[in-house]
Structures are given as C-alpha cells and as structure tokens.
DOBA-721430 format. One line per 8 residues: number of its first residue (from 1); their letters; for each residue x, y, z of N, C-alpha, C, O. Coordinates in steps of 0.1 Angstrom, whole numbers, plus 5000, padded with zeros to 4 digits. Layout:
BEGIN
NUM = a = X Y Z X Y Z X Y Z X Y Z; ...
end
This chain:
BEGIN
1 = msqhilpm = 8610 1596 5863 8599 1608 5855 8594 1621 5861 8594 1626 5872; 8591 1622 5852 8592 1643 5842 8584 1645 5857 8580 1636 5864; 8584 1655 5859 8577 1657 5876 8560 1668 5870 8549 1672 5873; 8567 1668 5864 8553 1672 5859 8540 1664 5851 8529 1668 5850; 8546 1651 5847 8534 1638 5849 8530 1631 5855 8519 1626 5853; 8541 1629 5866 8540 1620 5874 8523 1625 5884 8513 1618 5886; 8524 1637 5886 8512 1639 5895 8498 1635 5882 8488 1636 5889; 8496 1632 5873 8488 1629 5863 8487 1611 5861 8478 1604 5856
9 = ynknlrlk = 8499 1606 5866 8497 1590 5866 8494 1586 5878 8488 1576 5879; 8498 1593 5888 8495 1590 5903 8479 1587 5901 8475 1576 5903; 8468 1601 5895 8455 1602 5896 8450 1595 5886 8438 1596 5886; 8456 1586 5871 8452 1582 5863 8444 1592 5852 8438 1585 5843; 8443 1605 5850 8442 1613 5846 8444 1615 5832 8455 1619 5828; 8434 1613 5824 8435 1612 5814 8420 1630 5805 8411 1626 5798; 8420 1643 5808 8415 1654 5807 8423 1658 5803 8435 1657 5807; 8416 1666 5786 8423 1665 5774 8434 1683 5782 8446 1686 5781
17 = ddeltale = 8421 1690 5791 8433 1702 5792 8450 1704 5804 8459 1712 5805; 8447 1689 5812 8454 1685 5821 8469 1684 5812 8480 1691 5813; 8465 1668 5804 8472 1668 5799 8478 1676 5790 8491 1676 5788; 8468 1689 5780 8479 1696 5770 8488 1704 5781 8498 1710 5777; 8486 1706 5795 8495 1714 5806 8506 1706 5803 8514 1706 5794; 8505 1698 5813 8513 1683 5811 8525 1692 5798 8531 1702 5801; 8525 1684 5786 8527 1684 5781 8536 1698 5773 8547 1697 5768; 8528 1709 5774 8539 1720 5775 8543 1723 5779 8548 1734 5776
25 = qivndqtq = 8546 1717 5793 8558 1718 5801 8568 1713 5799 8579 1718 5799; 8560 1697 5796 8574 1687 5787 8578 1699 5777 8584 1709 5779; 8577 1696 5773 8579 1704 5754 8591 1715 5758 8603 1713 5757; 8584 1724 5761 8594 1735 5767 8609 1734 5776 8619 1741 5776; 8607 1727 5780 8618 1726 5788 8624 1713 5784 8616 1704 5783; 8640 1713 5782 8644 1699 5776 8648 1697 5786 8649 1685 5783; 8653 1697 5800 8661 1691 5808 8651 1681 5813 8653 1669 5810; 8641 1684 5819 8633 1671 5826 8628 1663 5814 8626 1652 5816
33 = ltssgvld = 8625 1668 5800 8625 1663 5793 8636 1645 5787 8633 1636 5779; 8650 1647 5796 8657 1644 5790 8658 1631 5809 8662 1620 5811; 8652 1642 5818 8650 1632 5828 8648 1625 5835 8651 1621 5847; 8636 1621 5822 8617 1613 5822 8627 1602 5812 8625 1591 5816; 8635 1602 5803 8635 1593 5800 8637 1592 5779 8641 1584 5771; 8630 1609 5780 8622 1605 5764 8637 1602 5759 8640 1591 5756; 8644 1612 5757 8662 1618 5751 8671 1610 5751 8680 1611 5743; 8668 1595 5765 8677 1586 5774 8681 1584 5752 8692 1590 5751
41 = qrpkilvv = 8678 1581 5744 8682 1578 5730 8673 1588 5715 8663 1587 5709; 8683 1593 5718 8677 1600 5696 8665 1594 5688 8668 1585 5680; 8656 1596 5689 8642 1592 5688 8643 1590 5671 8651 1595 5663; 8634 1581 5671 8641 1577 5653 8633 1582 5648 8627 1587 5658; 8626 1587 5634 8615 1593 5630 8623 1590 5610 8635 1591 5607; 8611 1586 5599 8612 1579 5589 8602 1592 5583 8591 1595 5587; 8611 1597 5573 8602 1610 5563 8598 1602 5549 8608 1600 5543; 8588 1599 5545 8586 1599 5535 8579 1612 5525 8569 1619 5527
49 = ddstkntq = 8585 1611 5515 8583 1617 5505 8587 1613 5491 8597 1606 5489; 8579 1619 5483 8584 1610 5463 8594 1619 5463 8602 1615 5455; 8597 1628 5468 8605 1642 5460 8615 1641 5471 8613 1642 5483; 8627 1637 5465 8635 1634 5479 8646 1654 5478 8658 1654 5481; 8640 1668 5473 8647 1671 5476 8636 1673 5489 8643 1676 5498; 8623 1671 5493 8618 1679 5502 8620 1666 5512 8618 1670 5523; 8623 1651 5513 8633 1646 5521 8644 1644 5522 8646 1633 5528; 8656 1652 5517 8669 1654 5526 8666 1673 5528 8676 1678 5533
57 = mlaealve = 8658 1681 5525 8656 1698 5533 8649 1689 5545 8658 1689 5554; 8640 1682 5549 8633 1677 5567 8647 1673 5570 8656 1682 5573; 8650 1657 5568 8668 1651 5567 8676 1664 5573 8677 1664 5585; 8680 1670 5569 8696 1674 5569 8686 1686 5579 8694 1695 5578; 8679 1690 5585 8674 1700 5596 8671 1690 5610 8678 1693 5620; 8663 1680 5611 8665 1674 5612 8671 1668 5621 8669 1669 5633; 8683 1659 5611 8693 1648 5617 8703 1651 5627 8711 1642 5631; 8702 1664 5633 8716 1664 5646 8707 1664 5658 8713 1664 5669
65 = kyditvan = 8689 1665 5655 8686 1660 5677 8682 1643 5668 8688 1634 5674; 8676 1639 5658 8671 1626 5659 8680 1617 5643 8686 1621 5633; 8675 1601 5651 8674 1592 5639 8669 1596 5625 8657 1598 5625; 8675 1597 5613 8668 1599 5605 8668 1590 5598 8679 1586 5594; 8650 1582 5592 8657 1574 5576 8647 1581 5567 8640 1591 5570; 8647 1574 5557 8642 1582 5546 8639 1571 5534 8646 1563 5529; 8622 1574 5530 8614 1561 5518 8614 1574 5513 8619 1583 5519; 8607 1575 5497 8607 1576 5484 8595 1573 5478 8592 1578 5468
73 = sgkaalam = 8587 1566 5483 8574 1558 5479 8572 1551 5496 8579 1550 5506; 8550 1546 5491 8551 1538 5500 8549 1529 5501 8550 1527 5513; 8547 1517 5495 8554 1509 5497 8570 1505 5502 8574 1495 5507; 8578 1520 5500 8593 1522 5512 8585 1517 5522 8582 1506 5526; 8580 1531 5527 8574 1536 5535 8566 1521 5548 8568 1524 5559; 8562 1514 5546 8551 1502 5550 8572 1490 5556 8574 1484 5567; 8581 1491 5546 8584 1479 5550 8590 1480 5554 8596 1471 5560; 8599 1503 5553 8606 1510 5567 8600 1511 5582 8607 1514 5592
81 = atqkpvpd = 8588 1508 5582 8579 1513 5597 8579 1502 5599 8574 1500 5611; 8583 1488 5593 8583 1476 5606 8594 1471 5608 8596 1461 5616; 8606 1478 5601 8622 1474 5606 8620 1476 5618 8610 1482 5622; 8630 1469 5630 8625 1470 5648 8645 1473 5642 8653 1468 5635; 8642 1489 5653 8625 1494 5661 8620 1501 5656 8625 1512 5652; 8610 1496 5654 8604 1508 5645 8603 1518 5649 8603 1518 5661; 8602 1537 5638 8600 1545 5643 8592 1553 5656 8584 1547 5663; 8597 1566 5658 8592 1567 5672 8586 1577 5665 8586 1587 5673
89 = lilldlsm = 8579 1581 5653 8573 1590 5644 8577 1589 5628 8587 1583 5623; 8567 1598 5621 8567 1596 5609 8558 1604 5601 8546 1605 5600; 8568 1611 5593 8565 1621 5587 8562 1614 5571 8572 1609 5566; 8555 1614 5567 8545 1612 5559 8538 1622 5548 8533 1633 5551; 8541 1615 5531 8531 1633 5527 8521 1627 5519 8517 1617 5524; 8518 1628 5512 8500 1624 5518 8500 1625 5497 8490 1619 5492; 8507 1632 5487 8507 1629 5472 8514 1625 5464 8519 1629 5454; 8512 1611 5470 8524 1602 5463 8520 1592 5454 8510 1586 5456
97 = pemngfev = 8530 1587 5439 8519 1580 5427 8518 1568 5435 8520 1569 5447; 8515 1554 5430 8510 1539 5434 8505 1540 5449 8494 1535 5448; 8507 1544 5460 8506 1544 5471 8504 1557 5479 8513 1562 5485; 8494 1561 5478 8488 1578 5484 8494 1578 5502 8494 1569 5509; 8499 1590 5505 8500 1588 5522 8490 1582 5525 8491 1570 5525; 8476 1588 5528 8463 1578 5533 8462 1565 5530 8454 1560 5538; 8470 1554 5519 8464 1542 5521 8474 1537 5526 8472 1524 5526; 8487 1542 5530 8499 1548 5534 8497 1540 5556 8498 1530 5563
105 = skqiqlee = 8492 1554 5555 8485 1553 5574 8469 1543 5577 8460 1543 5586; 8469 1537 5567 8462 1527 5571 8462 1519 5571 8453 1514 5577; 8476 1509 5563 8476 1498 5564 8490 1495 5580 8491 1487 5589; 8497 1509 5576 8502 1509 5589 8490 1507 5601 8491 1496 5606; 8483 1514 5605 8474 1512 5617 8474 1503 5625 8475 1502 5637; 8472 1492 5615 8467 1476 5610 8477 1470 5620 8473 1463 5629; 8484 1471 5618 8500 1462 5618 8497 1463 5638 8494 1474 5643; 8498 1451 5649 8500 1459 5662 8514 1467 5666 8513 1477 5674
113 = stmgipii = 8529 1464 5660 8541 1468 5662 8540 1482 5654 8548 1490 5659; 8532 1488 5643 8532 1496 5639 8519 1512 5649 8518 1524 5653; 8512 1500 5647 8494 1512 5651 8495 1520 5660 8486 1529 5661; 8507 1521 5671 8509 1531 5680 8516 1542 5667 8506 1544 5661; 8523 1548 5662 8534 1552 5656 8527 1566 5655 8518 1562 5647; 8525 1579 5656 8522 1592 5658 8523 1595 5639 8534 1593 5634; 8517 1597 5634 8524 1602 5621 8514 1614 5619 8503 1616 5623; 8525 1624 5610 8522 1636 5605 8523 1638 5590 8533 1638 5582
121 = flttlsdk = 8510 1642 5588 8513 1645 5572 8518 1655 5567 8517 1666 5573; 8524 1653 5557 8534 1667 5547 8520 1669 5534 8516 1662 5525; 8518 1677 5537 8503 1681 5526 8502 1693 5518 8507 1701 5526; 8501 1698 5510 8496 1713 5504 8483 1714 5504 8476 1721 5498; 8480 1704 5513 8463 1711 5520 8455 1724 5519 8458 1733 5512; 8442 1723 5528 8437 1738 5533 8437 1730 5545 8431 1719 5547; 8443 1735 5552 8436 1734 5575 8426 1729 5573 8427 1717 5571; 8412 1736 5572 8400 1723 5564 8404 1712 5560 8406 1702 5566
129 = enkahgaq = 8404 1715 5549 8411 1700 5541 8413 1686 5553 8406 1676 5556; 8430 1693 5560 8434 1684 5561 8423 1679 5575 8420 1667 5575; 8419 1684 5582 8412 1683 5600 8402 1668 5591 8400 1658 5597; 8397 1670 5581 8379 1663 5578 8393 1650 5569 8391 1638 5573; 8397 1651 5565 8409 1640 5558 8415 1633 5572 8413 1621 5575; 8423 1643 5581 8429 1637 5597 8415 1622 5603 8414 1610 5601; 8407 1632 5609 8395 1621 5609 8386 1612 5606 8375 1608 5611; 8396 1607 5595 8395 1596 5589 8409 1585 5586 8410 1574 5580
137 = tgavdfis = 8418 1593 5592 8431 1584 5584 8438 1575 5599 8443 1564 5602; 8435 1589 5608 8436 1587 5619 8449 1597 5620 8456 1595 5630; 8452 1606 5611 8464 1616 5612 8471 1618 5627 8465 1611 5636; 8480 1625 5631 8483 1633 5645 8482 1648 5643 8478 1656 5652; 8487 1651 5630 8496 1667 5628 8493 1664 5617 8492 1652 5615; 8492 1675 5608 8497 1685 5589 8509 1689 5588 8515 1689 5599; 8511 1690 5585 8531 1702 5582 8524 1705 5566 8518 1698 5558; 8527 1722 5566 8520 1728 5554 8530 1724 5544 8540 1722 5551
145 = kpfdlpnv = 8532 1723 5538 8544 1728 5517 8541 1743 5519 8530 1748 5522; 8552 1749 5516 8561 1746 5519 8565 1750 5526 8566 1762 5526; 8573 1738 5540 8579 1732 5552 8582 1750 5560 8588 1757 5552; 8579 1756 5573 8585 1762 5580 8591 1757 5586 8583 1752 5594; 8603 1754 5590 8610 1744 5593 8609 1746 5614 8606 1738 5623; 8612 1761 5614 8604 1763 5626 8596 1750 5634 8599 1742 5642; 8585 1753 5627 8571 1749 5632 8573 1735 5630 8568 1729 5639; 8579 1728 5621 8584 1713 5616 8584 1709 5631 8575 1704 5638
153 = eqkikyql = 8597 1712 5635 8608 1711 5650 8591 1705 5662 8584 1695 5666; 8591 1721 5662 8583 1724 5672 8570 1712 5675 8566 1710 5687; 8563 1702 5660 8550 1697 5660 8555 1685 5670 8551 1680 5681; 8573 1679 5657 8578 1667 5659 8581 1669 5675 8579 1659 5681; 8586 1679 5681 8588 1676 5692 8575 1672 5707 8576 1664 5716; 8563 1680 5705 8554 1677 5707 8545 1664 5706 8540 1657 5715; 8545 1662 5700 8540 1652 5694 8554 1634 5701 8549 1623 5703; 8567 1636 5702 8567 1627 5708 8570 1625 5723 8571 1615 5730
161 = alkhyrei = 8570 1639 5727 8566 1641 5739 8551 1634 5744 8552 1631 5755; 8534 1631 5739 8527 1628 5741 8529 1610 5737 8523 1602 5743; 8536 1608 5729 8540 1594 5731 8542 1590 5742 8536 1582 5750; 8556 1596 5743 8557 1589 5756 8546 1595 5771 8542 1588 5781; 8543 1607 5769 8527 1601 5783 8523 1587 5783 8523 1579 5792; 8519 1586 5768 8509 1575 5761 8517 1559 5765 8512 1548 5768; 8528 1562 5765 8536 1549 5771 8531 1554 5788 8520 1551 5793; 8536 1557 5791 8532 1562 5808 8521 1556 5804 8521 1544 5799
169 = lsnttdtd = 8508 1563 5806 8498 1557 5805 8492 1542 5807 8484 1536 5815; 8498 1539 5797 8495 1517 5789 8510 1514 5792 8515 1510 5782; 8519 1514 5804 8523 1508 5808 8514 1502 5826 8514 1491 5830; 8509 1513 5832 8506 1511 5842 8486 1507 5841 8479 1503 5849; 8483 1510 5825 8465 1505 5826 8465 1485 5820 8457 1475 5819; 8475 1489 5817 8477 1474 5804 8486 1456 5814 8487 1444 5812; 8490 1464 5821 8498 1453 5828 8494 1447 5842 8492 1454 5852; 8494 1438 5841 8486 1436 5859 8501 1430 5868 8511 1423 5866
177 = altqlanr = 8498 1441 5882 8510 1448 5890 8520 1434 5895 8532 1435 5898; 8508 1419 5895 8518 1410 5901 8522 1398 5892 8533 1394 5894; 8515 1392 5882 8521 1384 5869 8530 1394 5859 8540 1388 5856; 8531 1406 5855 8537 1417 5849 8529 1409 5837 8533 1413 5826; 8522 1401 5836 8511 1397 5827 8506 1413 5815 8508 1425 5815; 8500 1405 5808 8486 1415 5799 8476 1414 5811 8473 1403 5817; 8470 1425 5814 8459 1426 5818 8450 1420 5814 8453 1410 5807; 8435 1423 5817 8424 1423 5814 8417 1431 5802 8410 1428 5792
185 = rrfeemlt = 8421 1446 5809 8419 1452 5792 8426 1453 5786 8423 1462 5777; 8437 1448 5784 8447 1447 5783 8444 1436 5768 8447 1439 5756; 8438 1421 5772 8433 1416 5765 8428 1416 5751 8432 1413 5739; 8412 1421 5763 8402 1423 5751 8399 1431 5746 8387 1434 5748; 8410 1442 5736 8418 1449 5731 8424 1448 5721 8422 1452 5710; 8435 1440 5726 8438 1425 5716 8435 1418 5709 8440 1417 5698; 8423 1409 5711 8414 1403 5709 8406 1407 5699 8407 1401 5688; 8395 1421 5699 8400 1433 5684 8399 1432 5677 8392 1429 5668
193 = ieirkarr = 8415 1437 5683 8429 1439 5666 8423 1427 5657 8418 1428 5646; 8426 1413 5666 8435 1405 5661 8423 1396 5658 8427 1384 5658; 8408 1397 5657 8401 1391 5651 8394 1402 5638 8387 1398 5630; 8399 1416 5640 8398 1418 5624 8413 1413 5619 8414 1417 5608; 8420 1408 5622 8433 1410 5611 8432 1393 5609 8439 1389 5600; 8423 1379 5618 8425 1370 5608 8412 1375 5603 8410 1366 5595; 8402 1384 5601 8396 1377 5589 8403 1388 5581 8411 1379 5575; 8407 1397 5577 8415 1402 5569 8418 1398 5561 8414 1399 5549
201 = nntplsmi = 8431 1388 5571 8443 1378 5560 8434 1362 5560 8441 1352 5560; 8425 1360 5560 8415 1343 5564 8426 1338 5571 8435 1331 5565; 8427 1341 5587 8438 1332 5589 8431 1329 5601 8421 1335 5606; 8439 1313 5608 8431 1313 5621 8433 1317 5636 8443 1315 5644; 8422 1322 5638 8434 1332 5655 8425 1319 5669 8414 1314 5669; 8436 1319 5676 8432 1304 5683 8438 1307 5704 8450 1309 5707; 8425 1305 5712 8430 1307 5726 8430 1297 5733 8425 1286 5730; 8435 1302 5746 8434 1288 5759 8439 1301 5769 8446 1311 5771
209 = rididyfk = 8423 1285 5780 8421 1292 5792 8426 1285 5801 8425 1273 5802; 8431 1288 5807 8439 1281 5819 8433 1285 5832 8427 1295 5836; 8438 1273 5840 8431 1274 5852 8439 1269 5867 8435 1258 5870; 8450 1276 5877 8454 1273 5888 8443 1263 5895 8433 1268 5901; 8444 1246 5895 8439 1233 5899 8436 1241 5908 8442 1251 5906; 8427 1243 5920 8426 1237 5936 8431 1252 5945 8435 1253 5957; 8429 1263 5934 8446 1273 5938 8441 1284 5951 8448 1292 5957; 8420 1277 5953 8416 1281 5968 8422 1278 5980 8424 1285 5989
217 = lynetygr = 8423 1266 5979 8427 1254 5990 8443 1259 5998 8448 1262 6008; 8446 1257 5975 8468 1263 5976 8467 1276 5988 8474 1276 5998; 8458 1284 5985 8458 1299 5991 8456 1293 6011 8463 1296 6021; 8443 1286 6009 8439 1283 6021 8455 1278 6035 8457 1279 6047; 8460 1275 6024 8471 1259 6032 8485 1266 6036 8492 1267 6046; 8486 1273 6020 8499 1283 6023 8502 1298 6024 8512 1305 6027; 8493 1298 6023 8493 1319 6028 8494 1326 6011 8500 1323 6000; 8485 1338 6015 8486 1346 6005 8496 1347 5994 8495 1345 5982
225 = aegdaclq = 8510 1352 6004 8522 1354 6005 8530 1344 5989 8537 1348 5981; 8523 1330 5993 8532 1318 5991 8524 1313 5972 8526 1306 5963; 8514 1322 5978 8498 1324 5969 8503 1328 5957 8502 1320 5948; 8512 1341 5956 8510 1351 5951 8525 1344 5943 8527 1341 5931; 8530 1344 5951 8552 1335 5940 8545 1322 5932 8553 1317 5924; 8532 1315 5935 8529 1304 5929 8531 1312 5916 8538 1308 5906; 8520 1327 5917 8509 1330 5902 8518 1333 5891 8517 1330 5880; 8529 1339 5899 8543 1346 5894 8549 1335 5887 8547 1333 5874
233 = evagtikk = 8555 1327 5895 8554 1310 5886 8551 1304 5871 8556 1299 5861; 8537 1308 5877 8531 1300 5867 8525 1309 5854 8523 1305 5843; 8524 1319 5858 8523 1332 5847 8544 1337 5842 8548 1343 5831; 8552 1333 5850 8562 1332 5841 8563 1321 5829 8567 1323 5818; 8560 1309 5833 8562 1301 5826 8559 1300 5815 8568 1297 5807; 8541 1304 5810 8536 1309 5805 8539 1319 5791 8535 1319 5779; 8546 1327 5799 8550 1337 5791 8559 1335 5782 8559 1337 5770; 8570 1326 5794 8581 1315 5782 8578 1309 5774 8577 1315 5764
241 = tlkragdl = 8575 1295 5775 8568 1288 5763 8555 1301 5749 8549 1295 5740; 8553 1313 5750 8548 1313 5740 8563 1324 5732 8566 1335 5735; 8568 1317 5721 8576 1326 5719 8573 1333 5710 8578 1344 5713; 8566 1334 5696 8564 1346 5685 8556 1354 5693 8548 1351 5701; 8562 1368 5689 8566 1383 5693 8552 1384 5693 8551 1389 5704; 8541 1382 5689 8523 1384 5680 8517 1379 5695 8509 1387 5700; 8521 1367 5702 8516 1363 5710 8512 1366 5724 8521 1372 5727; 8503 1365 5734 8501 1377 5741 8495 1363 5753 8491 1352 5752
249 = aarwegee = 8498 1369 5761 8496 1358 5772 8490 1369 5787 8496 1379 5791; 8478 1362 5792 8474 1379 5801 8466 1373 5812 8458 1364 5810; 8467 1378 5824 8458 1371 5833 8442 1377 5832 8439 1385 5824; 8433 1372 5840 8416 1369 5833 8417 1378 5841 8419 1390 5837; 8418 1370 5860 8417 1370 5863 8420 1361 5880 8429 1352 5878; 8417 1361 5892 8417 1357 5901 8435 1349 5897 8446 1355 5896; 8430 1330 5894 8443 1327 5891 8441 1321 5880 8446 1310 5883; 8438 1319 5871 8430 1319 5857 8435 1337 5846 8433 1349 5847
257 = ficllpdt = 8445 1324 5833 8451 1326 5824 8443 1331 5813 8431 1334 5816; 8447 1333 5800 8448 1330 5787 8456 1344 5781 8459 1356 5783; 8456 1332 5769 8467 1332 5758 8461 1336 5742 8449 1333 5743; 8463 1341 5730 8462 1351 5723 8467 1342 5714 8479 1346 5715; 8469 1330 5702 8473 1335 5695 8474 1335 5680 8471 1324 5675; 8479 1346 5669 8472 1349 5661 8477 1336 5648 8487 1329 5648; 8468 1336 5640 8474 1327 5627 8478 1312 5632 8489 1307 5627; 8469 1303 5644 8477 1296 5653 8469 1286 5650 8459 1286 5657
265 = nlkgaahi = 8468 1270 5638 8452 1262 5645 8455 1251 5654 8466 1247 5658; 8442 1245 5656 8441 1241 5666 8451 1230 5674 8453 1228 5685; 8458 1224 5658 8465 1214 5665 8478 1219 5671 8485 1211 5678; 8481 1231 5669 8493 1238 5672 8491 1246 5690 8497 1250 5700; 8483 1245 5686 8475 1263 5700 8475 1241 5712 8479 1237 5722; 8469 1238 5702 8464 1228 5718 8484 1220 5719 8484 1214 5729; 8492 1221 5714 8505 1215 5715 8509 1224 5726 8511 1220 5738; 8509 1236 5723 8513 1249 5734 8508 1243 5744 8515 1237 5752
273 = aeiirktv = 8494 1244 5745 8489 1247 5760 8493 1230 5762 8492 1229 5774; 8497 1218 5757 8503 1207 5765 8514 1208 5774 8516 1204 5785; 8525 1220 5760 8537 1220 5769 8534 1233 5778 8544 1232 5784; 8527 1245 5783 8523 1244 5795 8523 1240 5803 8531 1243 5812; 8510 1226 5804 8506 1220 5812 8522 1214 5822 8525 1218 5834; 8529 1203 5811 8537 1193 5812 8545 1206 5819 8543 1207 5831; 8552 1217 5813 8564 1225 5825 8561 1232 5840 8568 1235 5849; 8549 1232 5837 8542 1237 5851 8544 1227 5861 8549 1229 5872
281 = vnlsiphq = 8541 1220 5858 8538 1203 5866 8551 1200 5874 8553 1196 5886; 8563 1204 5859 8580 1202 5863 8581 1215 5873 8588 1210 5882; 8578 1224 5877 8580 1232 5883 8577 1224 5894 8588 1226 5899; 8568 1211 5907 8573 1208 5907 8565 1216 5929 8568 1212 5940; 8559 1224 5925 8554 1238 5931 8545 1225 5944 8536 1216 5942; 8550 1229 5955 8537 1215 5962 8532 1228 5965 8535 1239 5967; 8517 1214 5962 8503 1216 5969 8500 1202 5978 8499 1191 5972; 8498 1204 5993 8493 1187 5995 8482 1186 5997 8476 1175 5998
289 = tspintii = 8473 1204 5997 8459 1197 6004 8452 1197 5988 8440 1201 5987; 8465 1190 5971 8451 1193 5962 8444 1177 5958 8452 1168 5955; 8427 1173 5959 8426 1166 5962 8429 1157 5949 8425 1145 5949; 8437 1163 5932 8445 1150 5929 8456 1146 5923 8459 1138 5914; 8465 1158 5933 8482 1157 5933 8488 1160 5949 8481 1160 5959; 8495 1161 5948 8505 1164 5955 8516 1181 5950 8523 1189 5957; 8512 1181 5936 8520 1195 5931 8504 1201 5926 8492 1198 5927; 8513 1214 5919 8506 1226 5913 8503 1219 5904 8511 1210 5903
297 = tlslgvat = 8486 1221 5891 8485 1214 5878 8471 1221 5872 8460 1223 5876; 8477 1222 5861 8467 1230 5854 8458 1223 5844 8460 1214 5837; 8442 1233 5846 8434 1228 5833 8437 1235 5825 8446 1243 5827; 8429 1232 5810 8431 1243 5797 8421 1240 5796 8414 1232 5801; 8421 1248 5787 8402 1250 5773 8413 1256 5765 8424 1261 5768; 8405 1252 5753 8416 1255 5735 8405 1255 5724 8398 1246 5720; 8404 1264 5722 8395 1267 5710 8403 1277 5702 8411 1285 5706; 8397 1272 5685 8400 1285 5666 8385 1285 5664 8375 1279 5665
305 = gvyldkst = 8395 1299 5658 8378 1304 5653 8390 1304 5643 8402 1303 5643; 8376 1305 5629 8380 1311 5619 8370 1317 5613 8360 1311 5615; 8368 1325 5606 8369 1338 5592 8356 1334 5579 8357 1341 5569; 8341 1318 5581 8338 1311 5564 8330 1321 5558 8334 1325 5547; 8320 1325 5562 8309 1328 5557 8312 1342 5556 8324 1341 5559; 8311 1353 5555 8313 1361 5551 8294 1369 5559 8291 1373 5570; 8288 1367 5549 8275 1368 5550 8266 1367 5565 8256 1373 5567; 8275 1356 5575 8269 1358 5589 8278 1369 5598 8288 1375 5595
313 = senslttl = 8270 1368 5610 8275 1380 5617 8279 1375 5631 8284 1382 5639; 8275 1358 5632 8280 1355 5635 8292 1338 5629 8289 1329 5621; 8304 1340 5635 8310 1329 5631 8322 1326 5643 8325 1333 5652; 8329 1313 5640 8339 1310 5650 8347 1318 5654 8350 1316 5666; 8353 1326 5650 8358 1341 5659 8351 1346 5670 8353 1344 5682; 8339 1354 5664 8332 1362 5676 8325 1355 5685 8315 1360 5691; 8331 1339 5686 8327 1330 5695 8338 1322 5703 8336 1314 5712; 8350 1326 5698 8363 1317 5703 8361 1315 5716 8364 1304 5721
321 = ftrsetal = 8356 1329 5725 8356 1335 5735 8349 1324 5751 8352 1319 5762; 8338 1326 5743 8327 1316 5745 8332 1293 5746 8332 1283 5752; 8337 1299 5736 8343 1281 5730 8354 1278 5742 8354 1268 5748; 8367 1291 5744 8372 1284 5748 8374 1280 5766 8381 1272 5772; 8361 1290 5769 8361 1286 5784 8348 1278 5782 8350 1270 5792; 8337 1274 5777 8337 1263 5774 8346 1245 5775 8342 1235 5782; 8355 1246 5768 8363 1240 5770 8374 1233 5777 8380 1222 5777; 8373 1248 5783 8379 1247 5798 8363 1237 5810 8361 1225 5812
329 = irakkagr = 8360 1244 5813 8345 1235 5819 8350 1223 5821 8352 1217 5831; 8350 1218 5806 8347 1201 5803 8362 1197 5812 8361 1188 5820; 8372 1202 5812 8387 1197 5811 8385 1200 5828 8388 1189 5832; 8383 1204 5835 8379 1204 5848 8364 1194 5849 8365 1185 5857; 8352 1194 5843 8348 1183 5849 8348 1164 5849 8342 1155 5855; 8365 1168 5835 8372 1154 5834 8378 1148 5844 8377 1136 5845; 8387 1157 5856 8394 1150 5865 8407 1166 5864 8418 1166 5869; 8402 1177 5857 8414 1185 5862 8429 1180 5861 8431 1168 5863
337 = nqlfvfhn = 8440 1191 5856 8454 1186 5850 8448 1175 5834 8445 1164 5832; 8450 1185 5829 8447 1183 5815 8440 1190 5813 8434 1197 5821; 8438 1190 5791 8427 1205 5784 8422 1194 5779 8425 1182 5779; 8412 1203 5774 8399 1202 5768 8398 1209 5757 8394 1220 5760; 8400 1206 5738 8400 1211 5729 8386 1211 5723 8380 1200 5723; 8379 1222 5718 8367 1222 5718 8368 1219 5698 8379 1221 5693; 8360 1214 5691 8362 1213 5680 8351 1219 5672 8339 1218 5673; 8356 1224 5665 8344 1232 5655 8327 1227 5646 8317 1232 5643
345 = d = 8335 1212 5645 8323 1202 5643 8312 1199 5655 8303 1191 5653
end
C-alpha cells in the first residue's frame, strides 16, 4: 500500500485537499504506484466513439500501458462494460447516433457491477458546458477534441489512482472485520440501490433476517473467543448459501445477519432461508445452555417486496425491512430454530 495513502487510510480521512495531495503524489511516482498494487495488472480501458479514426488514435496511444477494448456504438459499449472483468475506466464519446454518451453513462451507473467505473467523456463542448453536463451524469472528467494525447494520459492516470484510493477506503468501511461479510453501512446502501432497480424492472426483492438463538448464553458459557469463532462459521455458511453474484449477506449487529435477494420471490427466499437454517444445524456447534437444543440454531424472518402502485409513496418495497423484522420476531415467539414468512396479504 502506498505510503502516501496509508496515513489517510488509518485516519479514515475524506477531506478533498488531503485526497488530492495524496493522489498527486501517487500519479507522479510510478514506483510508489506499482508497489501499491495499482499496476500489478494492466488496467482495462474501454474506448467508446462512433468514429473509428478516434478510437484507433486513442488505442494506439494507450495500448503500451493499458488493456484497450473498443466499441463504436452505445449499445456495444453497454454490452462490453458488463463483461468480466469490467473496465477500470471508460472513455465515452458524447455525440453518437441511436444512444449518446449521456444515455450510456446513466445505464452504466444504474447497474451494481458497473456503477463504480469512472467515465471520462470525449467531447467538443466548452469547459462550461462540460461541467454542467457532468453534474447531471456523474462523469468524472472530460477530454476535448481534438485530442491532446499527453493530457489524455495524465487524466487517465489520475482517475485510475483515484479509483484505487476509493477502493482502499471502501474495503475498510464496507466490510465487517470479524465475519468479512458486508457491514450495516454497505447493506443500507445496497438496499437503496436494489429498491430502485426493483421498481424500474418491476421485479420482486426479498430479505431474510437471521438471528442466532440464545447467543448471549453461548458467549457466557464458552467465552468471547468461541463466540467470535461461532459468528464466523455462521457467516461463512450464509455466504456460501447465497450463490448469485447479486445476492448480499451482511452482519447487521451482534449475532444478527441480514440477506438481500434481488429478483427473488417469496417462495424462493423461504427456500434459501431454510437451507441456511438446516446447514447451520448440521454444523453441530455445541450449545449446552440453549433452552431449545444442544447445538447452535437460527431463527429467520422472510419477506418480499413488490412495486405495484406507482401513484402511492408507500408499498411493500419501502416496508420490506419492517416486514422482515416482524417475521423474525414471530419466528422467535413461535419457539425459535425456525423461519417465519411474512405474507403480503
């Protein structure tokens, strides 16, 4: 990790001046950049322009340092942007037929797998017009035509360093240190994103709330170290059960976990919840002081949200969290070591 980034990482600082100072040092010091891991692999850049002359010029100028992919239309760009590994950066022409750069940018920022990719617009607009459009579309920078190639390289280098820096912060602020699942902050961010996607695509969104039964007694009986080991085993089981890339498992607080399942109906979510419950039972983690069993068990609450009425502000998507919490409470009241499914009717 770069010695310039590390002090900021430790203090978790996000002040713009400090960030810019660190990034300028990284950009101007290739040795530091390589040692920090940014240049261990050639960054992948997607160049999008309907002019083959422009894409060829940029590709030839950048190919020695970067892995270059070229698209000559907005639709082709969207398809390439989602191919794994996704691009580290996109150079995107604003003026293209059928689908312009603004439309492409908006679509890229709606998808979880691509929303973090920095986009630099290729444009003939003035700086003032560029700034106005950038505020609306989320572009990180602009490159004017005709191209000043040294300036192009400098802007790319800077944005890649910035992306790396933000990834360092994200890895430390979005992950629970003990279980290595997403933390509460990350879950809340993804819930907002997935509710928006479910509304747009008219698809269901499901949630599972999970609580380890009588975990306080477990800690009192076996000690904090064993308690931490138990949490890690349960977290690993939950994570392995969620097979799809879009599914998210998080540690909510203490011994409580939560899962977010996009495009999953109530029956499918209940099936996954039951697999989690049974798999944890099969771990046979001893819990001699549990009032209901001699091993670790789980209580689970399942709920699904749908967006049916666009004219109302409240629907089962906005109440999804409350409904899953209600289902978990009912599972506990019913005797624990079971799941309760909240039915919308």
